[in-house]
C-alpha positions as CSV (number, residue, x, y, z in Angstrom):
1,M,-42.3,-18.2,-19.4
2,S,-42.1,-18.2,-23.2
3,K,-45.4,-18.1,-25.1
4,K,-44.0,-20.5,-27.7
5,V,-46.5,-23.3,-28.3
6,S,-45.6,-26.7,-26.7
7,L,-47.3,-29.4,-28.7
8,G,-48.0,-32.9,-27.5
9,T,-50.5,-35.8,-27.8
10,W,-52.2,-38.3,-25.5
11,I,-51.2,-41.9,-25.2
12,T,-54.0,-44.2,-24.2
13,I,-52.9,-47.5,-25.8
14,N,-50.7,-49.4,-23.3
15,S,-47.9,-50.1,-25.8
16,V,-44.2,-49.2,-25.8
17,I,-44.3,-49.4,-29.6
18,V,-47.0,-46.8,-29.9
19,A,-45.2,-44.6,-27.4
20,E,-41.9,-44.8,-29.4
21,L,-43.7,-44.4,-32.7
22,L,-45.3,-41.2,-31.5
23,A,-42.0,-40.0,-29.9
24,M,-40.4,-40.2,-33.4
25,R,-42.9,-37.7,-34.6
26,D,-42.6,-33.9,-34.3
27,F,-44.1,-33.5,-30.9
28,D,-42.5,-31.7,-27.9
29,W,-44.0,-34.0,-25.3
30,L,-46.3,-37.0,-25.0
31,C,-48.6,-37.7,-22.1
32,I,-49.2,-41.2,-20.8
33,D,-52.8,-41.4,-19.6
34,L,-53.3,-43.4,-16.4
35,E,-56.8,-41.9,-15.7
36,H,-58.7,-43.3,-18.7
37,S,-56.7,-46.2,-19.9
38,V,-55.6,-49.7,-18.8
39,T,-51.9,-48.8,-18.7
40,D,-50.2,-50.1,-15.6
41,Y,-47.1,-48.8,-13.8
42,N,-44.6,-51.1,-15.4
43,E,-45.9,-50.2,-18.9
44,M,-45.8,-46.5,-17.9
45,L,-42.1,-46.8,-16.8
46,S,-41.2,-48.5,-20.1
47,M,-43.0,-45.8,-22.1
48,I,-41.4,-43.0,-20.2
49,A,-38.0,-44.5,-21.0
50,V,-38.6,-44.8,-24.8
51,I,-40.2,-41.3,-25.0
52,Q,-37.2,-39.8,-23.3
53,G,-34.8,-41.9,-25.4
54,R,-36.2,-40.2,-28.4
55,G,-35.5,-36.8,-26.9
56,K,-39.0,-35.9,-25.9
57,E,-40.6,-34.9,-22.6
58,A,-42.7,-37.6,-20.9
59,F,-45.8,-36.4,-19.0
60,V,-48.1,-38.6,-17.0
61,R,-51.7,-37.8,-16.3
62,V,-52.4,-39.5,-13.0
63,G,-55.8,-40.9,-12.1
64,D,-56.3,-38.8,-9.1
65,N,-54.7,-36.1,-7.0
66,D,-53.0,-38.7,-4.9
67,S,-49.4,-38.4,-3.5
68,L,-48.7,-42.1,-4.0
69,I,-49.7,-42.2,-7.6
70,I,-47.8,-39.0,-8.3
71,K,-44.7,-40.3,-6.5
72,R,-44.6,-43.5,-8.5
73,A,-44.9,-41.6,-11.8
74,L,-42.1,-39.2,-10.7
75,D,-39.8,-42.0,-9.5
76,A,-40.3,-43.7,-12.9
77,G,-38.7,-40.5,-14.3
78,A,-41.7,-38.4,-15.6
79,D,-40.8,-34.9,-16.7
80,G,-44.2,-33.6,-15.8
81,I,-47.5,-34.5,-14.1
82,I,-51.0,-33.6,-15.2
83,V,-53.5,-33.8,-12.3
84,P,-57.2,-34.1,-13.1
85,M,-60.1,-32.4,-11.4
86,V,-58.3,-29.8,-9.3
87,K,-61.2,-27.6,-7.9
88,S,-59.5,-25.3,-5.4
89,K,-56.3,-23.7,-4.3
90,E,-56.1,-26.3,-1.5
91,E,-56.2,-29.1,-4.0
92,A,-53.6,-27.3,-6.2
93,Q,-51.4,-27.0,-3.1
94,K,-51.9,-30.7,-2.4
95,A,-50.5,-31.5,-5.9
96,V,-47.6,-29.2,-5.4
97,D,-46.7,-30.9,-2.1
98,A,-46.7,-34.3,-3.8
99,I,-44.4,-33.0,-6.6
100,Y,-41.6,-31.5,-4.6
101,Y,-39.2,-32.8,-2.0
102,P,-39.0,-30.9,1.4
103,P,-38.7,-28.1,2.3
104,I,-41.0,-27.0,-0.6
105,G,-43.2,-30.1,-0.6
106,T,-43.7,-33.4,1.1
107,R,-42.6,-35.9,-1.6
108,G,-41.0,-39.0,-0.1
109,V,-37.5,-40.1,-1.3
110,G,-37.2,-43.2,-3.4
111,L,-34.3,-44.7,-5.3
112,A,-35.8,-45.8,-8.6
113,R,-35.3,-45.0,-12.3
114,A,-35.5,-41.2,-11.8
115,Q,-32.7,-41.4,-9.3
116,E,-30.6,-43.9,-11.3
117,Y,-31.6,-46.6,-8.8
118,G,-29.7,-45.0,-6.0
119,F,-26.6,-44.0,-8.0
120,G,-27.8,-40.5,-8.9
121,F,-30.1,-39.2,-6.2
122,E,-28.1,-36.0,-5.5
123,G,-28.0,-35.0,-9.1
124,Y,-31.7,-35.7,-9.5
125,R,-32.5,-33.8,-6.3
126,D,-30.5,-30.8,-7.3
127,S,-31.6,-30.5,-10.9
128,K,-34.4,-32.4,-12.5
129,S,-36.6,-32.7,-9.4
130,K,-36.8,-28.9,-9.3
131,N,-37.9,-28.6,-12.9
132,I,-40.9,-31.0,-12.9
133,K,-43.8,-29.4,-14.7
134,L,-47.1,-29.5,-12.8
135,I,-50.2,-29.0,-14.9
136,V,-53.6,-28.9,-13.1
137,Q,-56.8,-29.7,-15.0
138,I,-59.6,-27.2,-14.7
139,E,-62.7,-29.3,-15.3
140,H,-65.3,-28.3,-12.7
141,I,-67.3,-25.1,-12.1
142,D,-65.8,-24.9,-8.6
143,A,-62.3,-24.6,-10.3
144,I,-63.6,-21.7,-12.5
145,N,-64.9,-19.9,-9.4
146,D,-61.4,-20.3,-7.7
147,I,-59.3,-19.9,-10.9
148,E,-57.2,-17.0,-9.8
149,A,-56.1,-18.7,-6.6
150,I,-55.4,-22.0,-8.4
151,I,-53.2,-20.5,-11.1
152,D,-51.3,-18.3,-8.6
153,T,-50.4,-21.3,-6.5
154,E,-46.6,-21.4,-6.4
155,G,-45.4,-24.6,-8.0
156,V,-48.3,-24.8,-10.5
157,D,-46.8,-24.3,-14.0
158,G,-50.0,-24.2,-15.9
159,T,-53.6,-25.2,-16.3
160,F,-55.4,-27.5,-18.8
161,I,-59.0,-26.9,-19.5
162,G,-61.4,-29.9,-19.5
163,P,-64.5,-28.6,-21.3
164,Y,-66.5,-31.9,-21.2
165,D,-66.3,-32.4,-17.5
166,L,-66.6,-28.6,-16.9
167,S,-69.9,-28.6,-18.8
168,G,-70.9,-31.8,-17.0
169,S,-70.3,-30.2,-13.6
170,M,-72.9,-27.6,-14.6
171,G,-75.4,-30.3,-15.6
172,K,-74.9,-29.7,-19.3
173,P,-72.4,-32.2,-20.6
174,G,-71.1,-31.3,-24.0
175,Q,-73.6,-28.4,-24.5
176,W,-71.0,-25.8,-25.5
177,N,-73.5,-23.2,-26.7
178,E,-75.2,-22.8,-23.4
179,P,-74.6,-19.2,-22.2
180,D,-73.4,-20.2,-18.7
181,V,-70.9,-22.7,-20.2
182,I,-69.7,-20.1,-22.6
183,E,-69.3,-17.7,-19.7
184,A,-67.3,-20.2,-17.7
185,L,-64.9,-21.0,-20.5
186,S,-64.5,-17.3,-21.2
187,R,-63.7,-16.6,-17.6
188,F,-61.0,-19.3,-17.6
189,E,-59.4,-17.9,-20.8
190,K,-59.6,-14.3,-19.5
191,V,-57.8,-15.1,-16.2
192,V,-55.2,-17.5,-17.3
193,K,-54.1,-15.6,-20.4
194,T,-53.0,-12.7,-18.1
195,K,-50.6,-15.1,-16.3
196,D,-47.1,-16.1,-17.4
197,K,-47.9,-19.8,-17.2
198,L,-48.8,-22.6,-19.6
199,I,-52.4,-22.5,-20.9
200,G,-53.5,-25.9,-22.0
201,T,-56.3,-27.5,-24.0
202,H,-57.0,-30.7,-25.9
203,V,-57.8,-30.6,-29.6
204,I,-59.6,-33.9,-29.7
205,E,-60.1,-34.4,-33.4
206,P,-56.9,-34.7,-35.5
207,D,-57.8,-31.6,-37.4
208,Q,-55.0,-29.0,-38.1
209,T,-57.6,-26.3,-38.7
210,V,-58.9,-26.6,-35.1
211,L,-55.3,-26.8,-33.8
212,N,-54.3,-23.6,-35.6
213,K,-57.5,-21.9,-34.2
214,K,-56.5,-22.8,-30.6
215,I,-53.0,-21.5,-31.2
216,E,-54.5,-18.2,-32.5
217,E,-56.6,-18.0,-29.4
218,G,-53.5,-18.0,-27.2
219,Y,-53.2,-21.6,-26.0
220,N,-49.6,-22.6,-25.6
221,F,-49.7,-26.1,-24.2
222,I,-51.8,-28.2,-26.6
223,A,-52.5,-31.9,-26.7
224,F,-53.2,-32.6,-30.3
225,S,-55.7,-35.5,-30.5
226,L,-54.7,-39.0,-29.2
227,D,-53.3,-42.3,-30.4
228,T,-56.6,-44.1,-31.1
229,L,-58.1,-41.2,-33.1
230,F,-55.0,-40.8,-35.2
231,L,-55.1,-44.5,-36.0
232,G,-58.8,-44.8,-36.6
233,S,-59.1,-41.5,-38.6
234,K,-56.3,-42.5,-41.0
235,V,-57.9,-45.9,-41.6
236,D,-61.3,-44.2,-42.3
237,E,-59.6,-41.8,-44.6
238,E,-57.9,-44.5,-46.6
239,L,-61.1,-46.6,-46.8
240,N,-63.0,-43.5,-47.9
241,I,-65.5,-43.8,-45.0
């Protein structure tokens, strides 16, 4: 897999207008967040459509490693799925099973937008369904302890570090300078950077200096800030706050 940086951002505002506005910007992908937002399935489907209509990839972060949630996002036409809180190889395999049709996985067959409402199932089955990107979030110390097995799970295209929840799972939320938190993050980077897979992180503040630093560190699947922070930060900047 190419080490070229794939740059996206997070959509937490349940608005098709926001999704299309961001899709008109110079991102490779956008991720619709179903875990920490009030976005519903109908809004998700509409946002996927406008993102893809602007030639960008539409990812969905599901709220849980649940086959029903994943299936509905895929049937809506998602190009990729980000699964939170994957802590073991078994949980990574569960996500893989939900992503792929048999004989690789156990995904059920539906005839929705992805399959052109029944008029394009064969084409979807033979092409796009085999190229769905699965990104698993590493955000618990148990995941760090099983990181080699998780990243080597066939069907997992990459990992996405969640430092806040990772530090929280160690009883030290947001305490980045604690030696054991530093060690856990270092172990993640050391292992995944040896793999030919996507290495993801979230640059929360809309700060290009931090973005460039993460690129220099070898991350190649980067979520650059999110819709609310882009909006609020620009307002603060113009008001000189």
